[in-house]
N, C-alpha and C positions, 0 to 999 in steps of 0.2 A: 665565537667568530671563527669561520673556516680559514684554514691555512693552505699553502701550496702543497704541504705534505698530505693533508686530507684529500685534496684533489688527486694527487698522484696515487694514493692508495685506492681510491674509488675507480679511477680510470685505468689502473694497473699499468702505470708508466712511471718513469723516473721523475724526481723532483725537477731536475734540469730540463727535461722535456716539457713539463708543465710551464715552467717559467718562460721558456723560449716561445712556446705556443701562445701564451697569454700576452706576450710582448711583441707578437707578430714578427718574429725573427725570420726574415726571408731566406737566410742561409741554412735554416733547419730543414733537413731532409727526412720527413716522416710522411706516412700515408694519410690521405684525407680521412680515413676511418679513425686514425689515432687523434687527429685534430678534433674531429667531431666528438669523440669520447671526452677529451679534455674540456672542451667548451660546455658540453652537456653536464659533466660532473661539476664544473664551476657554477653553472646555473642552479643545479640541484642543491648545492651547498650554500647558495646565495653569496658566493664569493665576490668581493668588491676589490678591484685592482686599485691599489693605493697610487695616487698621482706621484710621479717622480719629482723629486726636489730639483729645482734648477740650480745647477752647479755654478758657483761664482767663478768668473773668469780669473785666471791667475796672470793674465797678460798685464804688463805695465809698460805704458808708452809715454815717451817724452815729446812735448810739443815745443819746438824751437820756432819762435815767432820773430820775424825780422822787424816787426813794428811794436813799439811800446804801447801800453794801454792808453796813454795820452794821445799818441799818434792815431790809434785806431778810432778814437772818438772824433777826430778831425776828418779822417778818411775812412768811412764805415764799410768800404768794400771788403777789406781783409777782416774786419770785425765780424761781418756777417758770415764769412767763410769759416772763421774760427769757431763761432757759436754753433754753426751747423755741424762742424767736425766734432766738437765736444759732445753735442747731443747724440750723435751716432755712437760715439764711444760709450756714453752712459747707457744707451739702449742695449749695447752689446756687453755691458758690464765689464768694460775694460778700464782699468785704472789709468789715469793720465796725470802728468805733471807739467806745468808750464816751466820752460827753461828760458832764462834771459841772461843778458850780459852782467846784470847786477849780482849774479851768483858768484862771480869771480872764481870760476873753476870748481866750485862745490857741486859736483855732479850728483844727481839722484842715483841711488844704487839699484842694481838689479833690473835695469830697463831691458825690455825685449826688443825695442826699436825706437826710431826717431821719426816724427813727422815734421818736416821743415816747411813752414808756411811763409810765403812771401818771396822777396828777391834778396839775394845774398852776394856780398863781396867775397873775394878770395879768402880773407882772414876769417869770415864767418863760416865758410865751408870747411876750413881747416879745423875750427872748433867743433863743428858737427861731426866730422869724421874722427876726431880725437876720442869720441865716445866709444868707438869701435863696435858700433851696433848697426844693423840694417837700417837704411834710411830711405824714405820716400819724400821727394820734394813736391809740394803742392803749389801749383800755379807758376812754377819755374823749374828749370832743369839746367844745372851748370854744365852737365856733360851727358847728353842722351845715351852715349855709348856705355856709360858705367853706372848711371843712377836711374832708378825707377821714378816716375813722376805722374802726377795727376794734373792735367792742364785744364783750368777752368775758363780762362779767357777765350771767348768765342772766336776772335780773330786768329789767335795762335792755334787753337785746336782744329779749326776748319782748315787752315793752311797745312797743318801737319797731316791731316787725313788725306788731303788732295795730293800732297807730295808723295805719300805712300802709294796712292793709286797710280800716279804717273810713273813711279819707279817700277811698278808691276807691268807697265806697258799699255795701260788703257788709253785709248784715243778719244772715246766718247764718254763723258761723265755727266750724269744727271743729278738734279737736286730735288729732293722731296722735303718740302717744308710747309709752312702755312702761317696763320696768324697766331701770334703769341698773346697771352693774357698775363698782366702783372698781378701782384697781390691785391690790388685795388679793383681789379676787374676791367682795367683799361686794355684795349686791344691794340697791338702794334705789329708791324711786319717782322717776320723772323729775321733777327739780326745776322744770322749766318748767311742768308741769301745774298746780301750786298757783298760780303767777303767772297763768297763763291763766284759771283759774276765778275767781280774785279779781278780775281785771281786768274780765271780762265781767259780774260782779255789780255792780261799781262803775258800769259804763256801761249796765247794764240791757239787755244784748244776749242774744238767744236763743243757746242752745248746741246744737251738733250733735255727736252721738257716732258 
């Protein structure tokens, strides 16, 4: 089986150059002729590039959920968000741990950050901040000036976007939406449009279609 060293000898270049050419390193500054020699030498020697092993992520994230598992079964809104969140973390190979009040201060070690899902009282926020780790609040934000957040609620997200546009001085704001389809194929009006129209009426702002 041919090696990178064999290709380097045949193409009369360094092993490093061969490796970077075969891995399509865009920062490598070599002539087209050198690249051609490397690829032709690799082909002549029937060299096969070994697939790179996917590195396992070393990130460890804590999920602080304001709802217990029992409460999630009653109100599946946050359950669906948490399940989607955990699926994305699994896809990205990020380790995660569920944090709840029953742990009585026993904190998971070596966390890189916290994802706080739900709505929180002051005492909950203090517990979250006590971890001393970066935190992103999902579907709520106790203080937009200090904390990052992901707003899922249509009403809140739409109003925040419109607030921002108005602060920038826009006087004419348009809405591009359409008909949404749920998981069962049922079609319904874009929920953001009602929020949009109501907001503009409250602010007495002209509407563009």
